[in-house]
Structures are given as structure tokens and as C-alpha cells.
VMD Tcl script that draws the C-alpha trace (Angstrom):
set ca {
  {-78.64 -135.74 -83.96}
  {-81.87 -134.85 -85.75}
  {-84.83 -133.38 -83.91}
  {-88.47 -134.41 -84.18}
  {-90.91 -131.52 -84.56}
  {-94.06 -132.19 -82.50}
  {-97.13 -130.10 -83.38}
  {-99.70 -130.29 -80.60}
  {-103.08 -129.75 -82.25}
  {-103.96 -131.23 -85.64}
  {-106.73 -128.74 -86.43}
  {-106.60 -125.94 -88.95}
  {-103.70 -123.97 -87.53}
  {-101.70 -127.12 -86.80}
  {-102.08 -128.28 -90.40}
  {-101.09 -124.82 -91.57}
  {-97.99 -124.91 -89.42}
  {-97.04 -128.25 -90.93}
  {-97.23 -126.60 -94.36}
  {-95.14 -123.65 -93.20}
  {-92.49 -125.97 -91.81}
  {-92.25 -127.81 -95.12}
  {-91.71 -124.49 -96.92}
  {-89.03 -123.27 -94.47}
  {-85.89 -125.23 -95.34}
  {-83.58 -122.68 -93.68}
  {-85.45 -122.92 -90.39}
  {-85.56 -126.73 -90.56}
  {-81.82 -126.85 -91.20}
  {-81.11 -124.45 -88.34}
  {-83.01 -126.66 -85.89}
  {-82.01 -130.00 -87.44}
  {-85.59 -131.13 -88.07}
  {-85.68 -134.71 -89.27}
  {-89.39 -135.51 -89.00}
  {-92.75 -133.97 -88.10}
  {-95.54 -135.56 -86.06}
  {-98.83 -134.46 -84.48}
  {-100.33 -134.89 -81.02}
  {-104.11 -134.56 -80.70}
  {-106.96 -135.94 -78.59}
  {-109.46 -136.10 -81.45}
  {-109.62 -137.52 -84.95}
  {-109.20 -134.48 -87.23}
  {-112.04 -133.61 -89.57}
  {-109.56 -132.96 -92.38}
  {-106.69 -135.26 -93.33}
  {-103.29 -134.59 -91.79}
  {-100.06 -135.22 -93.65}
  {-97.97 -136.50 -90.77}
  {-98.56 -139.22 -88.16}
  {-100.62 -138.55 -85.03}
  {-98.50 -140.28 -82.42}
  {-100.44 -139.68 -79.19}
  {-103.18 -137.90 -77.35}
  {-102.23 -134.83 -75.35}
  {-102.92 -136.70 -72.11}
  {-100.61 -139.58 -73.00}
  {-97.82 -137.69 -74.76}
  {-94.44 -137.74 -73.02}
  {-91.76 -135.61 -74.71}
  {-88.63 -137.35 -75.92}
  {-85.21 -135.74 -75.71}
  {-85.23 -135.11 -79.47}
  {-88.67 -133.44 -79.50}
  {-89.07 -129.76 -80.35}
  {-92.65 -128.92 -79.38}
  {-95.17 -126.28 -80.51}
  {-98.74 -125.86 -79.33}
  {-100.79 -125.01 -82.43}
  {-104.17 -124.62 -80.73}
  {-105.80 -121.42 -81.90}
  {-107.89 -120.47 -78.86}
  {-105.63 -118.69 -76.33}
  {-107.29 -120.18 -73.23}
  {-107.02 -123.75 -74.49}
  {-103.46 -123.11 -75.67}
  {-102.57 -121.88 -72.20}
  {-103.92 -125.01 -70.51}
  {-102.17 -127.42 -72.87}
  {-98.93 -125.46 -72.73}
  {-99.00 -125.62 -68.93}
  {-99.30 -129.41 -69.15}
  {-96.42 -129.58 -71.65}
  {-94.27 -127.43 -69.37}
  {-94.95 -129.74 -66.44}
  {-93.60 -132.58 -68.60}
  {-90.43 -130.60 -69.44}
  {-91.29 -130.26 -73.12}
  {-88.65 -128.37 -75.10}
  {-90.60 -125.50 -76.66}
  {-89.15 -123.91 -79.79}
  {-89.71 -120.67 -81.68}
  {-90.77 -120.86 -85.32}
  {-90.18 -118.05 -87.82}
  {-91.10 -118.89 -91.41}
  {-88.38 -118.35 -93.99}
  {-90.52 -115.66 -95.68}
  {-91.12 -113.62 -92.52}
  {-89.07 -110.43 -92.06}
  {-87.85 -109.45 -88.59}
  {-85.94 -106.22 -88.00}
  {-83.55 -105.22 -85.24}
  {-84.14 -106.17 -81.61}
  {-87.21 -108.37 -82.07}
  {-87.54 -110.63 -79.03}
  {-89.66 -113.74 -79.45}
  {-90.75 -115.92 -76.52}
  {-90.71 -119.71 -76.31}
  {-93.39 -121.53 -78.24}
  {-94.25 -118.57 -80.47}
  {-95.01 -119.03 -84.16}
  {-94.47 -116.43 -86.91}
  {-96.13 -117.37 -90.21}
  {-95.22 -116.43 -93.80}
  {-95.25 -112.83 -95.05}
  {-95.28 -111.35 -91.55}
  {-93.31 -108.10 -91.17}
  {-92.03 -107.12 -87.72}
  {-90.02 -103.91 -87.80}
  {-87.83 -103.17 -84.77}
  {-87.71 -103.06 -80.97}
  {-90.66 -105.42 -80.56}
  {-91.23 -107.68 -77.56}
  {-93.35 -110.79 -78.16}
  {-94.23 -113.14 -75.31}
  {-94.51 -116.91 -75.08}
  {-96.85 -119.10 -77.13}
  {-97.95 -116.26 -79.40}
  {-99.37 -116.97 -82.88}
  {-98.75 -114.31 -85.52}
  {-100.56 -115.34 -88.65}
  {-99.96 -114.73 -92.34}
  {-99.55 -111.25 -93.72}
  {-99.64 -109.35 -90.44}
  {-97.51 -106.28 -89.76}
  {-96.11 -105.23 -86.40}
  {-94.48 -101.81 -86.11}
  {-91.83 -100.41 -83.76}
  {-92.03 -100.67 -79.99}
  {-95.02 -103.01 -79.92}
  {-95.41 -105.25 -76.86}
  {-97.38 -108.49 -77.18}
  {-98.07 -110.58 -74.09}
  {-98.21 -114.36 -73.69}
  {-100.78 -116.58 -75.42}
  {-101.95 -113.90 -77.85}
  {-103.45 -114.81 -81.24}
  {-102.89 -112.35 -84.08}
  {-105.02 -113.56 -87.00}
  {-104.13 -113.02 -90.69}
  {-103.63 -109.52 -92.09}
  {-103.65 -107.63 -88.79}
  {-101.82 -104.32 -88.53}
  {-100.36 -103.25 -85.18}
  {-98.94 -99.75 -85.38}
  {-96.16 -98.21 -83.30}
  {-96.25 -98.43 -79.48}
  {-99.29 -100.72 -79.41}
  {-99.67 -103.09 -76.46}
  {-101.59 -106.37 -76.67}
  {-102.01 -108.00 -73.26}
  {-101.92 -111.71 -72.34}
  {-104.53 -113.97 -73.88}
  {-106.02 -111.44 -76.30}
  {-107.41 -112.61 -79.64}
  {-107.32 -110.33 -82.70}
  {-109.56 -111.45 -85.55}
  {-108.60 -111.26 -89.21}
  {-107.78 -107.79 -90.50}
  {-107.79 -105.94 -87.18}
  {-105.93 -102.61 -87.16}
  {-104.77 -100.96 -83.93}
  {-103.68 -97.33 -84.27}
  {-100.45 -96.09 -82.63}
  {-100.22 -96.09 -78.87}
  {-103.44 -97.99 -78.13}
  {-103.84 -101.19 -76.15}
  {-106.01 -104.30 -76.06}
  {-106.62 -105.67 -72.58}
  {-106.01 -109.12 -71.20}
  {-108.20 -111.91 -72.64}
  {-110.19 -109.50 -74.81}
  {-111.41 -110.50 -78.27}
  {-111.43 -108.05 -81.18}
  {-113.69 -109.04 -84.06}
  {-112.51 -109.36 -87.64}
  {-112.03 -106.15 -89.60}
  {-112.18 -103.89 -86.56}
  {-110.37 -100.55 -86.26}
  {-109.17 -99.97 -82.70}
  {-109.09 -96.20 -82.07}
  {-109.07 -96.24 -78.26}
  {-107.82 -98.51 -75.49}
  {-109.84 -101.72 -75.07}
  {-110.17 -102.92 -71.45}
  {-109.61 -106.51 -70.30}
  {-112.19 -109.30 -70.59}
  {-114.41 -107.82 -73.29}
  {-115.54 -108.59 -76.82}
  {-115.25 -105.59 -79.12}
  {-116.03 -105.11 -82.80}
  {-116.50 -102.50 -85.48}
  {-115.11 -99.45 -87.24}
  {-114.61 -97.73 -84.90}
  {-114.28 -100.65 -82.50}
  {-116.79 -100.65 -79.61}
  {-117.44 -103.05 -76.73}
  {-120.28 -105.46 -77.50}
  {-120.01 -107.89 -74.58}
  {-118.13 -109.15 -71.56}
  {-115.99 -112.27 -71.36}
  {-115.46 -114.62 -68.43}
  {-111.98 -114.84 -66.90}
}
mol new
graphics top color blue
foreach p $ca { graphics top sphere $p radius 0.5 }
foreach p [lrange $ca 0 end-1] q [lrange $ca 1 end] { graphics top cylinder $p $q radius 0.2 }
display resetview
């Protein structure tokens, strides 16, 4: 029996994921993917290359559906994923054929690993995490649930990224440092010290520039 891949969110990251699926024949064969569809509440600004079959509110998972939430913002992804869980959606894990994962890399349900990502060894990644193109994750890193790691980020050894954090493009976190729950690190930042929860931080070196609501 072939599975139907359901991408929830037909925005930029959802369309990217569709492209990554098409260029991952080994993954598609492993999970017996026969077709790809989208679920989205809005009409996308850019054309999508697979059918939009439902709104999020009206979508009811079929037995053959393998579901991913491709919404970039962690808070929105959390809310939609909660709804999907209540409907017993079967969440998968996607690792692009060109990603490299070393020994003892644990990847939670709903997480997405894009092309040219390198994850070394003994790494724990939570549920519904997005790890975007060209990022590197070193040994003994822990990443919580609903984290977004944007393209070209570098997480060095023993780094901890807590639930709901968002790392902008090109963020580097030096060994042993942490980013707190729901914090946002701006693009190009160099994290040299622990970042507390619920803040916006930016710069080289990275400093707190604002507070975020829970």
C-alpha cells in the first residue's frame, strides 16, 4: 500500500519541502510515498506544484496519510500540530537523501532535516523541529520540540536549544551554550553566552534586544 504525503502549510517552507521530497528517492521508497498533497487555509501567493486538498480546519487524516507540519513559525506550528495530534495524524520524520547523520542521532516525530545538513553523533532532536539547508550540528547537542534552525546555522558541541526557539540564518552557537525557550536569535548572530527564555537577541556578540511574550 502506498502512502500519501500531506504537507500542512503551502508557504515557502512547505514548497521547499515538496522540492526536497522530489529529490529524495531513497526516502520516498523507504516510506512508500505514492503522492504528495498540501493542506492550507489560505491561497498561496506563489504557485504550488501539488494539489491543496483541504483547509487545516477541515482536514481529517486518512489511514494512508503521512503528515508533516511545514509552518515556519514555532508557535503557529505548535498550535497546528496539536490539532493534528488530536485527529490522530500519523506524523513522520523526513531526512533528505543528501543529509548526513552520524551515530546515535535521535529525531522526534514530525521533524524535517533538509539537504546538506550535517549532524555528527549523540544528538537528541525533539518533535516538529525544522533543520534547514546547510546547517551543522555537532556532538551532544540537544534540541527541544518545535525549534526552527534556519539555513547555514552552526551548533557546536554540547549546545542546548530549548523548546520553541527560532535561530535565524547563519547563527553560530559556541560549545556548551544554550538558547532559552521561545527565544529568537537574529540572522548572523554569534552566541557567546547563554541566552535566557522569551527574548529576542541579535549581534556579534549576540546581545538581548527585546522581550517576547509567552
